[in-house]
Backbone as JSON Lines, residues from 0, in Angstrom:
{"i":0,"aa":"M","n":[109.27,120.63,96.47],"ca":[108.98,120.67,97.89],"c":[107.9,119.63,98.25]}
{"i":1,"aa":"Y","n":[106.92,119.45,97.38],"ca":[105.82,118.52,97.63],"c":[106.34,117.12,97.93]}
{"i":2,"aa":"F","n":[107.3,116.63,97.14],"ca":[107.78,115.26,97.32],"c":[108.6,115.1,98.6]}
{"i":3,"aa":"Y","n":[109.26,116.17,99.06],"ca":[109.95,116.11,100.35],"c":[108.95,115.96,101.49]}
{"i":4,"aa":"I","n":[107.87,116.72,101.39],"ca":[106.82,116.64,102.41],"c":[106.15,115.27,102.36]}
{"i":5,"aa":"K","n":[105.94,114.75,101.16],"ca":[105.34,113.43,101.0],"c":[106.23,112.36,101.64]}
{"i":6,"aa":"A","n":[107.53,112.47,101.43],"ca":[108.46,111.51,102.05],"c":[108.38,111.6,103.57]}
{"i":7,"aa":"I","n":[108.34,112.8,104.1],"ca":[108.22,112.99,105.56],"c":[106.9,112.38,106.04]}
{"i":8,"aa":"H","n":[105.84,112.61,105.28],"ca":[104.52,112.06,105.62],"c":[104.6,110.54,105.72]}
{"i":9,"aa":"I","n":[105.2,109.9,104.75],"ca":[105.3,108.43,104.75],"c":[106.13,107.94,105.92]}
{"i":10,"aa":"I","n":[107.24,108.6,106.2],"ca":[108.11,108.21,107.31],"c":[107.35,108.26,108.64]}
{"i":11,"aa":"F","n":[106.58,109.33,108.84],"ca":[105.87,109.44,110.11],"c":[104.63,108.56,110.17]}
{"i":12,"aa":"V","n":[104.04,108.22,109.03],"ca":[102.96,107.23,109.03],"c":[103.51,105.9,109.53]}
{"i":13,"aa":"V","n":[104.66,105.51,109.02],"ca":[105.29,104.26,109.45],"c":[105.58,104.3,110.95]}
{"i":14,"aa":"S","n":[106.11,105.41,111.43],"ca":[106.41,105.54,112.86],"c":[105.15,105.48,113.71]}
{"i":15,"aa":"W","n":[104.1,106.17,113.25],"ca":[102.83,106.18,113.97],"c":[102.25,104.77,114.06]}
{"i":16,"aa":"M","n":[102.24,104.07,112.92],"ca":[101.67,102.73,112.92],"c":[102.5,101.78,113.78]}
{"i":17,"aa":"A","n":[103.81,101.92,113.74],"ca":[104.66,101.08,114.59],"c":[104.33,101.32,116.06]}
{"i":18,"aa":"G","n":[104.14,102.59,116.41],"ca":[103.77,102.93,117.78],"c":[102.43,102.33,118.19]}
{"i":19,"aa":"L","n":[101.45,102.41,117.3],"ca":[100.13,101.85,117.6],"c":[100.2,100.33,117.74]}
{"i":20,"aa":"F","n":[100.88,99.67,116.81],"ca":[100.98,98.21,116.87],"c":[101.7,97.77,118.15]}
{"i":21,"aa":"Y","n":[102.79,98.43,118.47],"ca":[103.56,98.04,119.65],"c":[102.82,98.36,120.94]}
{"i":22,"aa":"A","n":[102.11,99.48,120.97],"ca":[101.37,99.87,122.17],"c":[100.33,98.81,122.53]}
{"i":23,"aa":"V","n":[99.56,98.38,121.55],"ca":[98.53,97.38,121.85],"c":[99.16,96.05,122.23]}
{"i":24,"aa":"R","n":[100.29,95.71,121.63],"ca":[101.01,94.5,122.03],"c":[101.43,94.62,123.51]}
{"i":25,"aa":"L","n":[101.89,95.8,123.91],"ca":[102.23,96.02,125.32],"c":[100.99,95.91,126.2]}
{"i":26,"aa":"F","n":[99.85,96.41,125.71],"ca":[98.6,96.29,126.48],"c":[98.27,94.82,126.73]}
{"i":27,"aa":"I","n":[98.51,93.98,125.73],"ca":[98.25,92.55,125.87],"c":[99.13,91.98,126.99]}
{"i":28,"aa":"Y","n":[100.41,92.26,126.93],"ca":[101.32,91.75,127.96],"c":[100.99,92.34,129.33]}
{"i":29,"aa":"H","n":[100.64,93.61,129.36],"ca":[100.28,94.3,130.6],"c":[99.06,93.62,131.22]}
{"i":30,"aa":"T","n":[98.08,93.3,130.4],"ca":[96.87,92.63,130.87],"c":[97.19,91.22,131.37]}
{"i":31,"aa":"E","n":[97.99,90.49,130.62],"ca":[98.35,89.13,131.02],"c":[99.2,89.11,132.29]}
{"i":32,"aa":"A","n":[99.93,90.18,132.55],"ca":[100.75,90.26,133.76],"c":[99.89,90.29,135.02]}
{"i":33,"aa":"Q","n":[98.63,90.68,134.88],"ca":[97.75,90.76,136.04],"c":[97.42,89.38,136.61]}
{"i":34,"aa":"D","n":[97.69,88.32,135.84],"ca":[97.45,86.94,136.3],"c":[98.66,86.35,137.0]}
{"i":35,"aa":"K","n":[99.75,87.09,137.07],"ca":[100.99,86.59,137.68],"c":[100.92,86.74,139.2]}
{"i":36,"aa":"P","n":[101.81,86.05,139.93],"ca":[101.9,86.25,141.38],"c":[102.22,87.72,141.68]}
{"i":37,"aa":"E","n":[101.84,88.18,142.86],"ca":[101.88,89.6,143.2],"c":[103.24,90.27,142.96]}
{"i":38,"aa":"V","n":[104.32,89.68,143.39],"ca":[105.63,90.3,143.22],"c":[105.95,90.48,141.74]}
{"i":39,"aa":"E","n":[105.76,89.42,140.98],"ca":[106.03,89.48,139.54],"c":[105.08,90.48,138.86]}
{"i":40,"aa":"R","n":[103.8,90.44,139.24],"ca":[102.8,91.35,138.67],"c":[103.2,92.81,138.92]}
{"i":41,"aa":"N","n":[103.62,93.13,140.12],"ca":[104.0,94.51,140.45],"c":[105.19,94.99,139.63]}
{"i":42,"aa":"I","n":[106.18,94.13,139.49],"ca":[107.37,94.48,138.7],"c":[106.99,94.68,137.23]}
{"i":43,"aa":"L","n":[106.25,93.72,136.68],"ca":[105.86,93.81,135.27],"c":[104.95,95.01,135.01]}
{"i":44,"aa":"T","n":[103.99,95.24,135.9],"ca":[103.06,96.36,135.71],"c":[103.81,97.68,135.68]}
{"i":45,"aa":"A","n":[104.73,97.86,136.61],"ca":[105.5,99.1,136.64],"c":[106.31,99.28,135.35]}
{"i":46,"aa":"E","n":[106.9,98.21,134.89],"ca":[107.72,98.27,133.67],"c":[106.85,98.54,132.43]}
{"i":47,"aa":"Y","n":[105.72,97.85,132.32],"ca":[104.83,98.09,131.16],"c":[104.31,99.52,131.16]}
{"i":48,"aa":"E","n":[103.97,100.04,132.32],"ca":[103.48,101.43,132.38],"c":[104.57,102.4,131.94]}
{"i":49,"aa":"R","n":[105.8,102.14,132.35],"ca":[106.92,103.01,131.96],"c":[107.14,102.96,130.45]}
{"i":50,"aa":"I","n":[107.17,101.76,129.89],"ca":[107.42,101.6,128.45],"c":[106.26,102.19,127.64]}
{"i":51,"aa":"E","n":[105.03,101.92,128.07],"ca":[103.86,102.44,127.35],"c":[103.87,103.97,127.31]}
{"i":52,"aa":"K","n":[104.17,104.57,128.44],"ca":[104.2,106.04,128.52],"c":[105.26,106.62,127.58]}
{"i":53,"aa":"R","n":[106.45,106.04,127.61],"ca":[107.52,106.52,126.72],"c":[107.16,106.32,125.25]}
{"i":54,"aa":"L","n":[106.66,105.14,124.92],"ca":[106.27,104.86,123.54],"c":[105.23,105.87,123.07]}
{"i":55,"aa":"W","n":[104.25,106.12,123.91],"ca":[103.15,107.01,123.53],"c":[103.61,108.45,123.38]}
{"i":56,"aa":"N","n":[104.38,108.93,124.37],"ca":[104.76,110.35,124.4],"c":[105.95,110.69,123.51]}
{"i":57,"aa":"I","n":[106.8,109.71,123.23],"ca":[108.01,109.99,122.44],"c":[107.86,109.56,120.98]}
{"i":58,"aa":"I","n":[107.05,108.52,120.73],"ca":[106.95,108.01,119.36],"c":[105.54,108.18,118.78]}
{"i":59,"aa":"A","n":[104.55,107.51,119.35],"ca":[103.23,107.4,118.72],"c":[102.54,108.75,118.53]}
{"i":60,"aa":"T","n":[102.41,109.52,119.59],"ca":[101.68,110.79,119.47],"c":[102.44,111.82,118.63]}
{"i":61,"aa":"P","n":[103.74,112.02,118.84],"ca":[104.45,112.95,117.95],"c":[104.4,112.51,116.48]}
{"i":62,"aa":"A","n":[104.49,111.21,116.22],"ca":[104.42,110.72,114.84],"c":[103.04,111.0,114.24]}
{"i":63,"aa":"M","n":[101.99,110.85,115.05],"ca":[100.64,111.16,114.56],"c":[100.54,112.64,114.19]}
{"i":64,"aa":"V","n":[101.01,113.49,115.07],"ca":[100.94,114.94,114.83],"c":[101.73,115.31,113.57]}
{"i":65,"aa":"L","n":[102.93,114.77,113.41],"ca":[103.75,115.08,112.25],"c":[103.17,114.47,110.96]}
{"i":66,"aa":"T","n":[102.53,113.31,111.06],"ca":[101.83,112.72,109.91],"c":[100.73,113.66,109.44]}
{"i":67,"aa":"L","n":[99.92,114.12,110.39],"ca":[98.81,115.01,110.05],"c":[99.32,116.35,109.51]}
{"i":68,"aa":"A","n":[100.37,116.88,110.13],"ca":[100.93,118.17,109.66],"c":[101.46,118.04,108.23]}
{"i":69,"aa":"A","n":[102.16,116.96,107.95],"ca":[102.68,116.76,106.59],"c":[101.55,116.54,105.6]}
{"i":70,"aa":"G","n":[100.52,115.79,105.99],"ca":[99.38,115.56,105.11],"c":[98.64,116.85,104.79]}
{"i":71,"aa":"I","n":[98.43,117.69,105.79],"ca":[97.77,118.98,105.57],"c":[98.63,119.87,104.69]}
{"i":72,"aa":"T","n":[99.93,119.84,104.91],"ca":[100.85,120.63,104.09],"c":[100.78,120.18,102.63]}
{"i":73,"aa":"M","n":[100.7,118.87,102.4],"ca":[100.59,118.37,101.03],"c":[99.31,118.88,100.37]}
{"i":74,"aa":"M","n":[98.23,118.97,101.12],"ca":[96.98,119.47,100.54],"c":[97.09,120.95,100.19]}
{"i":75,"aa":"F","n":[97.84,121.7,100.99],"ca":[98.04,123.12,100.67],"c":[98.95,123.29,99.45]}
{"i":76,"aa":"L","n":[99.96,122.43,99.35],"ca":[100.88,122.53,98.22],"c":[100.25,122.08,96.9]}
{"i":77,"aa":"D","n":[99.32,121.14,96.98],"ca":[98.62,120.67,95.77],"c":[97.12,120.84,96.03]}
{"i":78,"aa":"G","n":[96.61,122.0,95.67],"ca":[95.21,122.34,95.92],"c":[94.21,121.41,95.27]}
{"i":79,"aa":"S","n":[94.61,120.69,94.22],"ca":[93.68,119.78,93.56],"c":[93.31,118.59,94.46]}
{"i":80,"aa":"L","n":[94.13,118.3,95.45],"ca":[93.85,117.19,96.36],"c":[92.55,117.4,97.13]}
{"i":81,"aa":"V","n":[92.24,118.66,97.43],"ca":[91.04,118.97,98.21],"c":[89.78,118.49,97.5]}
{"i":82,"aa":"H","n":[89.81,118.42,96.18],"ca":[88.64,118.02,95.4],"c":[88.66,116.54,94.99]}
{"i":83,"aa":"A","n":[89.68,115.82,95.39],"ca":[89.8,114.4,95.02],"c":[88.89,113.55,95.9]}
{"i":84,"aa":"H","n":[87.98,112.83,95.26],"ca":[87.03,112.0,96.01],"c":[87.74,110.91,96.83]}
{"i":85,"aa":"W","n":[88.77,110.3,96.23],"ca":[89.48,109.25,96.95],"c":[90.09,109.79,98.24]}
{"i":86,"aa":"L","n":[90.54,111.05,98.21],"ca":[91.17,111.62,99.41],"c":[90.14,111.82,100.52]}
{"i":87,"aa":"M","n":[88.94,112.19,100.17],"ca":[87.9,112.36,101.18],"c":[87.59,111.03,101.87]}
{"i":88,"aa":"V","n":[87.56,109.96,101.07],"ca":[87.34,108.63,101.65],"c":[88.53,108.25,102.52]}
{"i":89,"aa":"K","n":[89.73,108.5,102.02],"ca":[90.94,108.19,102.79],"c":[90.94,108.96,104.1]}
{"i":90,"aa":"L","n":[90.56,110.23,104.06],"ca":[90.54,111.03,105.28],"c":[89.53,110.51,106.3]}
{"i":91,"aa":"S","n":[88.45,109.9,105.82],"ca":[87.49,109.31,106.76],"c":[88.14,108.14,107.5]}
{"i":92,"aa":"F","n":[88.97,107.35,106.79],"ca":[89.7,106.28,107.47],"c":[90.77,106.85,108.4]}
{"i":93,"aa":"V","n":[91.37,107.98,108.02],"ca":[92.36,108.64,108.89],"c":[91.68,109.1,110.17]}
{"i":94,"aa":"V","n":[90.48,109.65,110.06],"ca":[89.72,110.05,111.25],"c":[89.48,108.82,112.13]}
{"i":95,"aa":"G","n":[89.17,107.68,111.5],"ca":[89.03,106.44,112.25],"c":[90.31,106.05,112.96]}
{"i":96,"aa":"L","n":[91.44,106.25,112.31],"ca":[92.74,105.94,112.92],"c":[93.05,106.88,114.08]}
{"i":97,"aa":"I","n":[92.67,108.14,113.94],"ca":[92.85,109.09,115.05],"c":[91.98,108.67,116.23]}
{"i":98,"aa":"A","n":[90.74,108.26,115.95],"ca":[89.85,107.78,117.02],"c":[90.45,106.55,117.69]}
{"i":99,"aa":"Y","n":[91.03,105.66,116.89],"ca":[91.71,104.47,117.41],"c":[92.85,104.88,118.34]}
{"i":100,"aa":"H","n":[93.64,105.84,117.9],"ca":[94.76,106.36,118.69],"c":[94.25,106.9,120.04]}
{"i":101,"aa":"L","n":[93.2,107.7,119.99],"ca":[92.65,108.3,121.22],"c":[92.09,107.22,122.15]}
{"i":102,"aa":"K","n":[91.45,106.2,121.58],"ca":[90.93,105.1,122.39],"c":[92.08,104.35,123.05]}
{"i":103,"aa":"C","n":[93.16,104.15,122.32],"ca":[94.33,103.48,122.91],"c":[94.89,104.3,124.08]}
{"i":104,"aa":"A","n":[94.92,105.62,123.92],"ca":[95.39,106.49,125.01],"c":[94.49,106.33,126.23]}
{"i":105,"aa":"S","n":[93.19,106.26,126.0],"ca":[92.23,106.06,127.08],"c":[92.44,104.71,127.76]}
{"i":106,"aa":"M","n":[92.66,103.68,126.97],"ca":[92.89,102.34,127.51],"c":[94.16,102.31,128.36]}
{"i":107,"aa":"M","n":[95.19,103.0,127.88],"ca":[96.46,103.05,128.61],"c":[96.26,103.73,129.96]}
{"i":108,"aa":"E","n":[95.49,104.8,129.97],"ca":[95.2,105.52,131.22],"c":[94.41,104.64,132.19]}
{"i":109,"aa":"E","n":[93.44,103.9,131.67],"ca":[92.68,102.99,132.53],"c":[93.59,101.93,133.16]}
{"i":110,"aa":"M","n":[94.48,101.35,132.35],"ca":[95.38,100.33,132.88],"c":[96.31,100.92,133.92]}
{"i":111,"aa":"R","n":[96.73,102.16,133.71],"ca":[97.6,102.82,134.68],"c":[96.87,102.97,136.02]}
{"i":112,"aa":"K","n":[95.55,103.08,135.97],"ca":[94.73,103.2,137.19],"c":[94.32,101.83,137.74]}
{"i":113,"aa":"G","n":[94.79,100.76,137.09],"ca":[94.48,99.43,137.56],"c":[93.17,98.87,137.03]}
{"i":114,"aa":"V","n":[92.61,99.49,136.01],"ca":[91.35,99.04,135.42],"c":[91.67,98.29,134.12]}
{"i":115,"aa":"F","n":[91.36,97.02,134.09],"ca":[91.63,96.18,132.93],"c":[90.3,95.64,132.4]}
{"i":116,"aa":"K","n":[89.7,96.38,131.47],"ca":[88.38,96.02,130.93],"c":[88.46,95.02,129.79]}
{"i":117,"aa":"W","n":[89.6,94.95,129.13],"ca":[89.75,94.12,127.93],"c":[90.56,92.87,128.26]}
{"i":118,"aa":"T","n":[90.17,91.74,127.7],"ca":[90.97,90.53,127.83],"c":[92.11,90.6,126.8]}
{"i":119,"aa":"S","n":[93.08,89.74,126.98],"ca":[94.19,89.73,126.01],"c":[93.69,89.32,124.63]}
{"i":120,"aa":"F","n":[92.69,88.46,124.56],"ca":[92.12,88.08,123.26],"c":[91.42,89.28,122.61]}
{"i":121,"aa":"Q","n":[90.65,90.01,123.37],"ca":[89.98,91.2,122.83],"c":[91.02,92.22,122.34]}
{"i":122,"aa":"L","n":[92.11,92.35,123.06],"ca":[93.17,93.27,122.64],"c":[93.84,92.8,121.36]}
{"i":123,"aa":"R","n":[93.98,91.5,121.19],"ca":[94.54,90.97,119.94],"c":[93.63,91.32,118.77]}
{"i":124,"aa":"L","n":[92.34,91.21,118.96],"ca":[91.39,91.62,117.92],"c":[91.47,93.12,117.69]}
{"i":125,"aa":"W","n":[91.55,93.88,118.77],"ca":[91.64,95.34,118.68],"c":[92.87,95.76,117.88]}
{"i":126,"aa":"N","n":[93.96,95.05,118.06],"ca":[95.19,95.35,117.34],"c":[94.99,95.25,115.83]}
{"i":127,"aa":"E","n":[94.12,94.37,115.4],"ca":[93.89,94.17,113.97],"c":[93.06,95.3,113.35]}
{"i":128,"aa":"V","n":[92.35,96.06,114.16],"ca":[91.59,97.19,113.64],"c":[92.54,98.2,112.99]}
{"i":129,"aa":"A","n":[93.68,98.45,113.62],"ca":[94.67,99.35,113.03],"c":[95.2,98.81,111.71]}
{"i":130,"aa":"T","n":[95.37,97.49,111.63],"ca":[95.84,96.87,110.38],"c":[94.82,97.09,109.26]}
{"i":131,"aa":"I","n":[93.56,96.9,109.57],"ca":[92.5,97.09,108.57],"c":[92.46,98.54,108.1]}
{"i":132,"aa":"L","n":[92.53,99.47,109.04],"ca":[92.54,100.9,108.67],"c":[93.76,101.23,107.82]}
{"i":133,"aa":"L","n":[94.92,100.68,108.19],"ca":[96.13,100.92,107.41],"c":[95.98,100.41,105.98]}
{"i":134,"aa":"F","n":[95.45,99.22,105.81],"ca":[95.24,98.68,104.47],"c":[94.34,99.59,103.65]}
{"i":135,"aa":"A","n":[93.24,100.02,104.24],"ca":[92.29,100.88,103.52],"c":[92.97,102.18,103.11]}
{"i":136,"aa":"I","n":[93.71,102.79,104.01],"ca":[94.36,104.07,103.74],"c":[95.42,103.93,102.65]}
{"i":137,"aa":"V","n":[96.25,102.91,102.75],"ca":[97.31,102.73,101.76],"c":[96.74,102.42,100.38]}
{"i":138,"aa":"F","n":[95.76,101.53,100.31],"ca":[95.17,101.22,99.01],"c":[94.52,102.45,98.38]}
{"i":139,"aa":"L","n":[93.85,103.25,99.18],"ca":[93.25,104.47,98.64],"c":[94.33,105.44,98.15]}
{"i":140,"aa":"A","n":[95.4,105.58,98.92],"ca":[96.46,106.51,98.55],"c":[97.19,106.07,97.28]}
{"i":141,"aa":"V","n":[97.36,104.79,97.12],"ca":[98.1,104.28,95.96],"c":[97.22,104.16,94.72]}
{"i":142,"aa":"L","n":[96.04,103.59,94.88],"ca":[95.19,103.33,93.72],"c":[94.31,104.51,93.32]}
{"i":143,"aa":"K","n":[94.04,105.39,94.25],"ca":[93.22,106.59,94.01],"c":[91.92,106.23,93.3]}
{"i":144,"aa":"D","n":[91.62,106.88,92.21],"ca":[90.36,106.66,91.51],"c":[90.31,105.34,90.76]}
{"i":145,"aa":"A","n":[91.44,104.66,90.61],"ca":[91.46,103.38,89.91],"c":[90.81,102.28,90.75]}
{"i":146,"aa":"L","n":[90.61,102.58,92.02],"ca":[90.04,101.59,92.92],"c":[88.55,101.41,92.64]}
{"i":147,"aa":"S","n":[88.16,100.2,92.36],"ca":[86.74,99.91,92.19],"c":[86.14,99.82,93.59]}
{"i":148,"aa":"W","n":[85.19,100.69,93.86],"ca":[84.63,100.77,95.22],"c":[83.98,99.47,95.65]}
{"i":149,"aa":"I","n":[83.32,98.81,94.76],"ca":[82.65,97.55,95.12],"c":[83.7,96.51,95.48]}
{"i":150,"aa":"Y","n":[84.69,96.34,94.61],"ca":[85.75,95.36,94.9],"c":[86.56,95.78,96.12]}
{"i":151,"aa":"G","n":[86.77,97.06,96.27],"ca":[87.52,97.55,97.42],"c":[86.83,97.24,98.73]}
{"i":152,"aa":"V","n":[85.53,97.49,98.79],"ca":[84.77,97.21,100.02],"c":[84.72,95.71,100.28]}
{"i":153,"aa":"I","n":[84.45,94.93,99.24],"ca":[84.41,93.47,99.39],"c":[85.78,92.95,99.85]}
{"i":154,"aa":"G","n":[86.84,93.47,99.23],"ca":[88.19,93.06,99.62],"c":[88.52,93.42,101.05]}
{"i":155,"aa":"L","n":[88.12,94.61,101.48],"ca":[88.39,95.04,102.86],"c":[87.64,94.16,103.85]}
{"i":156,"aa":"I","n":[86.39,93.85,103.55],"ca":[85.61,92.98,104.44],"c":[86.23,91.58,104.48]}
{"i":157,"aa":"A","n":[86.62,91.06,103.33],"ca":[87.26,89.74,103.29],"c":[88.57,89.75,104.07]}
{"i":158,"aa":"F","n":[89.36,90.8,103.9],"ca":[90.63,90.92,104.62],"c":[90.37,90.96,106.13]}
{"i":159,"aa":"A","n":[89.38,91.73,106.56],"ca":[89.05,91.81,107.99],"c":[88.64,90.45,108.52]}
{"i":160,"aa":"M","n":[87.85,89.72,107.75],"ca":[87.41,88.39,108.18],"c":[88.59,87.42,108.28]}
{"i":161,"aa":"I","n":[89.52,87.51,107.34],"ca":[90.71,86.65,107.37],"c":[91.55,86.96,108.6]}
{"i":162,"aa":"I","n":[91.77,88.23,108.87],"ca":[92.58,88.61,110.03],"c":[91.92,88.16,111.33]}
{"i":163,"aa":"M","n":[90.63,88.41,111.46],"ca":[89.92,88.02,112.69],"c":[89.93,86.5,112.85]}
{"i":164,"aa":"S","n":[89.8,85.77,111.75],"ca":[89.86,84.3,111.81],"c":[91.25,83.84,112.23]}
{"i":165,"aa":"A","n":[92.28,84.5,111.72],"ca":[93.65,84.13,112.09],"c":[93.88,84.35,113.58]}
{"i":166,"aa":"V","n":[93.35,85.42,114.12],"ca":[93.49,85.67,115.56],"c":[92.78,84.57,116.35]}
{"i":167,"aa":"K","n":[91.6,84.19,115.91],"ca":[90.84,83.13,116.59],"c":[91.58,81.79,116.5]}
{"i":168,"aa":"I","n":[92.12,81.48,115.34],"ca":[92.88,80.23,115.16],"c":[94.1,80.23,116.08]}
{"i":169,"aa":"Y","n":[94.78,81.39,116.15],"ca":[95.95,81.48,117.02],"c":[95.56,81.31,118.48]}
{"i":170,"aa":"K","n":[94.4,81.85,118.87],"ca":[93.93,81.67,120.24],"c":[93.7,80.19,120.53]}
{"i":171,"aa":"N","n":[93.04,79.5,119.61],"ca":[92.79,78.06,119.8],"c":[94.09,77.29,119.88]}
{"i":172,"aa":"Y","n":[95.08,77.65,119.08],"ca":[96.39,77.01,119.11],"c":[97.04,77.21,120.48]}
{"i":173,"aa":"R","n":[96.98,78.44,120.97],"ca":[97.57,78.73,122.29],"c":[96.89,77.97,123.39]}
{"i":174,"aa":"V","n":[95.56,77.86,123.33],"ca":[94.82,77.11,124.34],"c":[95.22,75.63,124.29]}
{"i":175,"aa":"K","n":[95.29,75.08,123.07],"ca":[95.64,73.67,122.9],"c":[97.05,73.39,123.42]}
{"i":176,"aa":"K","n":[97.99,74.32,123.2],"ca":[99.38,74.13,123.64],"c":[99.6,74.54,125.1]}
{"i":177,"aa":"G","n":[98.56,75.14,125.71],"ca":[98.69,75.57,127.1],"c":[99.52,76.83,127.25]}
{"i":178,"aa":"I","n":[99.58,77.65,126.23],"ca":[100.35,78.9,126.25],"c":[99.45,80.01,126.78]}
{"i":179,"aa":"K","n":[99.92,80.76,127.73],"ca":[99.14,81.87,128.28],"c":[99.2,83.08,127.43]}
């Protein structure tokens, strides 16, 4: 039974992450649509709000709930997991991912009210936060106690710096090419 629940857990983690990645991508387009002429902006805004709401309510949030339910079920089925140090660290990153999810929901609500606090560049950086959390969670789940904490932390920081640099390089490329 444990491995069936684990498979379900993995499937819904993938669905949750897909929802988070796509939602923030939609936020970027939604924000950029505010620079369009009024008619185009109104059409795009209405469409982005519709898509964001469906994505959030049909995919991202249910996938998060099912991911957490399957994860908790796995801990009940294998009681030794509760005492695993790697799992406690992993769960701290999961809490970070839940906070990220809730912040995205808040951002979506603000945009629905016409409040756009984040630039498209800031949203591109924000999108990478989920990637960093995903890397940390997956490496902890796979490597468990074999993970050297020093190398793991250094690697995570280096990975974050590489991703943030890539976003900055892409921004400069877009500016140079005149791409909005």
